[in-house]
C-alpha positions as CSV (number, residue, x, y, z in Angstrom):
1,M,0.0,0.0,0.0
2,R,2.8,2.4,0.9
3,V,4.5,1.8,-2.5
4,F,1.2,2.3,-4.3
5,C,0.7,5.7,-2.5
6,L,4.2,6.8,-3.4
7,V,3.8,5.9,-7.0
8,V,0.5,7.8,-7.2
9,F,2.1,10.8,-5.5
10,L,5.0,10.8,-7.9
11,A,2.8,10.4,-10.9
12,V,0.7,13.5,-9.9
13,L,3.8,15.5,-9.2
14,V,5.3,14.6,-12.6
15,L,2.1,15.6,-14.4
16,R,1.9,18.9,-12.5
17,V,5.5,19.8,-13.3
18,A,5.1,18.8,-16.9
19,A,2.1,21.1,-17.3
20,Y,3.7,24.1,-15.6
21,T,4.9,27.0,-17.8
22,P,6.6,30.2,-16.7
23,A,3.4,32.1,-17.8
24,D,1.5,30.1,-15.0
25,A,2.9,32.6,-12.6
26,A,0.6,35.3,-13.9
27,D,-2.4,35.8,-16.1
28,P,-1.1,35.0,-19.6
29,S,-3.4,37.4,-21.4
30,Y,-0.4,39.7,-22.1
31,L,1.3,37.0,-24.1
32,G,1.3,37.7,-27.9
33,T,2.1,40.5,-30.3
34,W,1.8,44.1,-29.3
35,K,2.4,47.0,-31.8
36,F,3.8,50.5,-31.0
37,A,0.8,52.6,-32.0
38,A,1.4,56.0,-30.5
39,A,4.0,58.1,-28.6
40,V,3.7,61.3,-26.5
41,V,6.2,63.4,-24.6
42,A,6.3,62.0,-21.1
43,P,4.7,64.2,-18.4
44,W,7.9,64.1,-16.3
45,T,10.0,65.6,-19.1
46,T,11.5,69.0,-18.2
47,P,12.3,71.8,-20.6
48,Q,16.0,71.0,-20.4
49,R,15.4,67.4,-21.8
50,H,14.1,66.5,-25.1
51,P,12.7,63.1,-26.3
52,D,14.7,61.3,-28.9
53,A,12.9,61.8,-32.2
54,A,15.0,59.2,-34.0
55,E,14.2,56.6,-31.4
56,R,10.4,57.4,-31.7
57,A,10.7,57.0,-35.5
58,R,12.6,53.7,-35.1
59,L,10.0,52.2,-32.8
60,M,6.7,53.3,-34.2
61,G,4.9,50.5,-36.1
62,K,7.3,47.9,-34.7
63,T,6.1,45.0,-32.6
64,I,7.0,43.3,-29.3
65,V,6.1,39.7,-28.8
66,F,5.7,38.5,-25.2
67,K,6.5,34.8,-25.2
68,S,6.6,32.6,-22.1
69,T,10.4,32.4,-22.3
70,A,11.4,35.6,-24.0
71,I,10.4,39.0,-25.2
72,A,11.1,39.6,-28.9
73,G,11.3,43.0,-30.3
74,P,13.4,46.0,-31.1
75,S,16.2,47.1,-28.8
76,P,16.1,47.8,-25.9
77,F,12.9,45.8,-25.3
78,A,14.2,42.3,-26.4
79,C,14.9,40.1,-23.4
80,Q,15.8,36.5,-22.8
81,G,14.3,34.7,-19.7
82,P,11.8,37.3,-18.5
83,H,10.2,36.7,-15.1
84,Y,6.7,37.9,-15.5
85,K,4.6,39.2,-12.6
86,L,1.3,41.0,-12.8
87,T,0.9,43.6,-10.1
88,D,-1.5,46.5,-9.4
89,Y,0.3,49.8,-9.2
90,T,-1.0,53.1,-7.9
91,A,-0.7,56.2,-10.2
92,G,2.4,57.4,-8.3
93,L,4.3,54.2,-9.0
94,L,3.8,54.2,-12.8
95,F,6.8,54.6,-15.0
96,Q,9.3,53.7,-12.2
97,G,7.6,56.1,-9.8
98,A,7.9,59.2,-12.1
99,F,4.6,60.6,-11.0
100,D,5.5,60.4,-7.3
101,E,8.8,62.1,-8.1
102,M,6.9,64.9,-9.8
103,H,4.7,65.3,-6.8
104,A,7.8,65.4,-4.5
105,R,9.2,68.3,-6.5
106,D,5.9,70.1,-6.8
107,K,3.1,69.3,-4.2
108,S,0.4,70.6,-6.5
109,V,1.1,67.7,-9.0
110,D,-1.6,65.0,-8.5
111,P,-0.2,61.6,-9.7
112,G,-3.8,60.4,-10.3
113,K,-4.6,63.3,-12.6
114,V,-1.3,62.9,-14.4
115,A,-2.1,59.2,-14.9
116,A,-5.6,60.1,-16.1
117,G,-4.1,62.4,-18.7
118,L,-2.4,59.2,-20.2
119,G,-5.7,57.3,-20.1
120,F,-5.4,55.5,-16.8
121,T,-8.8,55.7,-15.2
122,S,-8.6,53.2,-12.3
123,K,-6.8,53.7,-9.0
124,A,-5.2,50.3,-9.5
125,V,-3.2,50.0,-12.7
126,R,-2.4,46.5,-13.8
127,T,1.3,46.3,-14.5
128,L,3.4,43.6,-16.1
129,E,6.8,43.4,-14.4
130,T,9.1,41.6,-16.7
131,G,12.3,41.2,-14.7
132,C,14.0,42.9,-17.6
133,D,14.5,46.7,-17.9
134,F,10.9,47.7,-18.5
135,D,7.4,47.4,-16.9
136,F,4.3,47.6,-19.1
137,H,1.2,49.4,-17.6
138,F,-2.2,48.4,-18.9
139,V,-4.8,51.1,-19.8
140,D,-7.1,48.2,-20.7
141,A,-6.9,44.6,-21.9
142,S,-5.6,45.6,-25.3
143,T,-3.7,48.7,-24.6
144,A,-0.4,49.0,-22.7
145,Q,2.1,51.8,-22.1
146,V,5.8,51.8,-21.5
147,G,8.1,54.8,-20.8
148,I,11.6,55.3,-22.2
149,N,13.8,58.3,-22.7
150,D,11.1,60.9,-21.9
151,T,8.5,59.3,-24.2
152,V,5.5,57.3,-23.3
153,Y,4.7,54.7,-26.0
154,T,1.3,53.1,-26.4
155,L,1.2,49.5,-27.6
156,K,-1.9,47.8,-29.0
157,K,-2.5,44.1,-28.8
158,Q,-2.6,42.5,-32.3
């Protein structure tokens, strides 16, 4: 009987491990192809800094593909071995805390209003942490945003 129980336990364990994928760690709805559809100057940009127009031109129309084991796309977004995690962020935490930093410099800046200006209408913004250099913030199920070099890019799910 003991041997039988051990065999059943090992069989269940093997089946569970075989069925596990890295995307099981989070809702896999973000997997797939996303296209750079729009770009705006980031709200945190100061008059002394200017977004890179050449970078914007290079990225617009390109795609990022979120796979369970990699992110394929133009530099600097390509990444081998991402560690996906979906988290809810407050407005202040979006774009590596840029809106909280704006508020710290100027108390009249409301992170929620700044986020709303980019289309975020919820107090909790679903964010895909990749374990790479970038987090992707979801406006809705088919729209995500990412910030780089004083530009906020909007990606649309294809």
